[in-house]
N, C-alpha and C positions, 0 to 999 in steps of 0.2 A: 504496499501498500504505499503510496508516496505520503512527503511529510503533511501538504496541504489538507488529503483526507483525511489524513489522522487528525489532526486541529480539527478538523472539519465537525467531526462527529464525536468529540467528546461533549460538547452543547448542545441538544436533540433543539432543533431551531422549531420542536412545535410548540416546545417551553413558554417562548413569543409570543403563545398566545393572541396575535392582534385581532382588532373584530370590527370592519369596515362598515361603512352602511352603503346604499348606494349615494353615489354623486348628486350632490344638488344641481338646480337650475340655473341656480348663481353664481356657478364657478366662476374665480378669477382669472384672468387671458395672462397675471403674468408668471411665468417660469421662474418658483423657487431657486436663490441664488447657490443652496447646497445640491441642487440638481447640475450643477457646474462644477459645485465645488470637492464632487467625488465620484466625477463623469470619468469613465473607464477612459486609461489610454493602450492604442492598442500596436503591437509590434505584429511586423509584418514579417512575412518571412523574407532572406537573402535574397531565395533565388527564387520569387515568387514573377514571374512576368507579369500579371493581370494585378496590380495597385490599386487602388478604390478611384474612383471614377465620379466624375460629374453629371448631375439625373440631363439637364438639360443638352447637354452630349449625346447621349443617349437615343434623346428623342430628334434629333439632328439630323443623326446617322440611321433610321430604321424608315419603315413605310406602315404603318393599319395594315395588316389583310388578316380575313377570315377565310377560311379553308385555302392558305399558300395566296389568294388573289386579292391584290389590293382593292381597297374600300374606295370605291369614288365620294366624292364630294366633305373630304373629313379639314376639319381647320386647318388655313391657310395662313402664318405656320404656326405649326405644332408646337405648343410652348406647356409650362406645368402650370399653368394659368387654365388654359382650354383641355385641357389630355381627357378630361373627365366627358365632355362633349361624346367622346368614343362610345359610351356608353348607350347611345341612341341609335350607331350606326354596325351593334354588333356586340356589346355584349363581353360576357365573359369569353366569347369565341373571337377575342379579337387578341391580337398578335404580335408585337415593334420588332418588327421583321424585319434585317441585316440587308441592304443590298446586296451585297454581293454572296449571301447566303451560309451558313453555322458553317459546312467546311472550304469557305474564301482559304486561295493559297496564292500567295503569299497575306496572313492576318494582318486585316487594316491596324495601323498605327494604332489610333480611337479605344481598340480594343483594352492593348495595356496601361491605361489610365495613367495617372498622376504621382509621379515619386514624390514623398513628403520632402518636406525641403530639410533645412537642420532645426528648426525649428515645433518642428511636427506637423508645419501647415501644406496640404496640397494648393498650390498657388490657383490663382483661374476655375476654381470649378467647387460645387459645391455635391460633395458624397456622405453627406450624412442627413437622418433630419430626426431632431429627439422631439419626442410624443409623450408628452407628461397625463397617467391620468389621478384625479384625486378621488376618492373613495370615500370622502370627508373624515371626521374625528381624528384629522394629522395625518392618515394614514393614507402616502400616494408612490403611489408605480411612476419610473422614470427609464420609458424605453431610447435607448442608443440605435435606430435602426442606421446599417449602413450598403454603401449602395459597391457593386461593382462590375463595370462591363464583360465581362467573363468571367464562365465558371472553369475552370479545367478540372476534368473526372481524378478519380482514382487508382491504379493497376491492377488489377484482379489478375492471376495467370497469366500473364502477358498480355489481357487483353485491358486496352482502354475503358471505364463508362462512365458518365453521368457530366460527360462537357455540355454545354444551354450558353443562351446568351442572354445576359442580365444574372447576376446574383445578389440578392437581400440575405441579408446576415443581421441578430444584434443579440446586442446583452439588453435587461433589464433589470435595472436594482429597487427591492424595494425597502420604502421610506417608513419610520414611525417616528414622528414628533420632530423629524428633519435629519435624523440619523440613519446612518444608509441597518438594514438587518440581513436581506440579503441578495445576491445578485445570479440570472438565472444566464446562461454562455448554449446559443444557439449551434448546431450540431447540426448536419443533414437531417434527417426525418424527425431528430428527438432533441436532446440536448443534458446539458445539468444545471444546478443548483448549491449553492454553497454559500456557506455565512458568509458576511462580511468580514468579519476579523479573520477568517483561515485562508481570506486572498491575499499574493501579490503583492504590495503595491509601493505607490514614488511617492512618499506621503501618505497623503489618507486619500490619492487619484490609486483606483485598481486600477492589475493589467490586467489584459487577453491577447492572448496570442491567436493572431489568423493563419490558419494552416496554408500549405505550400498550393496553391494551386484554385483545392476547397472554398475557403477562407472560412470556413467551420473553427467557431469560437470553442478556446480551452483554457484555462486555469493556469496549467501552467509548459512551459515550453519544450516539448520531446520528441517521443513517437506516441504515435495515439492509433489505436486498432477500434471502429467504430461496425464492426461487424452487424455487431447488434446494438439495435439506434438505445441510444441512453448511458450505453455502456462503456466505459473507455479503458482502456486495456489495455500495457506497456506492449503486445505488442499478435498479430491476427495477420486473417488473412486482407481487410481492409485497410492501408495502414494511411493516416495522415501525419506531416511532422511541422514543426514547428519551431523556431528559434527567436533570437532575438538580433532581426535586421534592420527596419527600418523603424523609426517609433513616430506612429502618426494620433496627434493633436485631432478626434474629431470636433469638435468644440469650436476649435479655430475660424472652419467654414461650415455650419451644418445652419440650418431653416429650422425654425423652433415651433412646436404649436402644441395647444390641450386638446387632449381627446374626452369628450363627454357620454360618458357608456349612455346614460338614460336616453339623451337627443340622437344619441350616432352619431355627432357629427364633430369635424374639428374647423379650431381657431387659430389662427396666426397669432404667436402672444409677443405680447407688445414688451417691450420698447422693437421688437422688429418684425415690424408689419408689411417689410418685405415680404418675407414667407410666403410662394406661392402655396394658395390651399387647394384649388381645381387635380392638381395632381392627386393627393390623395383619395380621391375618391372611384378613381377609374380603374375599374373593375376585369380588366383585360390581363396579357402577362407582358413581364416587359420582354421579348427576349424571340426568339424560332421557336413556333411549331416543330415538335420532333415531326424532322424529315418523312417523308412520303416512301413506303417501302423500305421502312429502317427497322434489320431485325434485332430482335430482345429477347433478352436470357433472364427466366423469374422476371420479368417487368424492367429491366433494364437495358439497356443498350447508350452508345459509342455518343448519342445525341441525346440530348433531351430537349424536354419542352422548354422555358425562360421558365421563370415564377410572378406567381403573384406577390402585390405591393404589400406595407406593413397594413393594410386595414384588415388583412387576413390570418394576418400573425396573435387571433389573440388578446387586443388591448384590453379588455375586461377581465381580467384574471382574479380567479378568488385564490389560487395559489401562486405560487413563486413561477410556478411553471404554470407551460397552456394548459396542461393537463390533468389528469390524477387515478391514479397518487402520484403525489409529485416527488417522483426517482430521484434520489442524492449520492444516491452508492450503492451497490449493488447489495441486493435484499434487507435494503433497511428504506421505509419512504420517512418524511416528513411533510407533513400540513405547516406553512408559512402561515396562512390565514385560514383561521375557520368559514367554514359554508356562509356564504353572505343571509341565506333562507332557509 
């Protein structure tokens, strides 16, 4: 067992016993300072060719399609403010499709994203969205969504699986009275949660390690097997790799929002009124559809469909995990919050 897992296992998250109420309709549109003070810092892998990407650049370099056919009469230009209008032109069947296709060779430069500078900033681009959910009684969830233009899949028995255009990953920190309690790490079809006190940090900001190519988030560097979703073993058949390559501070270029789970609406957070809102309501996919005729093995293929956006990531959670039971370590489960009803 890794040291961080041992430390986390000493204090059951269930002892926190937080009991949120449903968010009220009079929510603030101000992001609490602590959401930034405790925000994750992301270590990108030193050999990852696919860095964080600008959201608008994804729209600039793709064409909306349904059934591999371009949609007529789409908004021109397509922007983060009007992307939700595509819901009326295909809804969940819309795919933001690359001009050259997912198998284009050589790969276009924009797939590579933007390398953070020495301060951890990605210049001339916004690849992060911070979404705050206020449950009332000083219980707050802060989501940190990270966007990459391309996801390079893992190799299994010499074959590559899971490449796709567009990649959304996230961390979520659960706060009580302004103090962080636990943090969720998205990983492929599942993820892991850790007590905040057990995490590796710089000051009070926890680290998240982004895996080479896949961008799954882990709490420690090294080798990670994810053959079984939500179970992180040191070795196995399907491996991710993390290290301290390039440090990215997503908050330096981030849009910020409040999500009201009662009305299921997003509001741009003040004072950053420049954050576009329409894209958060987009119901389609942020990449190509799986190519026609693509052969699958147990539902997996070399080229997969692009992902849905943040609204589909269970923003109104009862537990720090998006589903229950909330798996933290093998054979043990903790509920961070009791059910709301």
